[in-house]
C-alpha positions, 0 to 999 in steps of 0.5 A: 499500498502507497503510503500517504505520509510519503506521498503527501511529503513528496507532494511539499518536497515538489511543490505540487500543490494540485496533487497535493490538494487531492488528500486534503479533506472539504476544510482544512484549518490550516495555519502559514506562517502569520495567517490562520483560518479555516480554508476549503480544499481549493482556496486551501490549494491556492494558498499554498501554490502562492506559498510555494511559489515563493518559497521553492523547495529544495529539500524535506526531511522528517522530523516526526511520525505518529502514525500508530494511531488508526484514526489519525496521523500526525507528521511533521517536516523540515522544509528547506527552500531558497530563502529558509528553512520551515517546519510544516506539520499537518494531520490526518484524520481516518475519515471512510479508510481514508486519510485526509488533511485537516489541519497543515501548518507551516511556521518559520525555523527560527 
């Protein structure tokens, strides 16, 4: 079985927001630097596309993954971009045996 966590990491590394948004639930609680809100899948994709347009990913490293719980997964990645390094964390919730991203955060690492 393809690992959804690895798939999402690949999307982030390649800045493929179109593919990434397929993993989003219908609404996503998103924190991007100083902006916070609940967005539709489409809005979340546009916001991330804009972010990746300004911050081209160069590398993604898995910092932490919690995948022992059957109902949710939690992942923390270190995202290196052309300008900065960010901490990306997201929570996946099991929805009819499909894991969907319900929370997505991008924070600067100081």
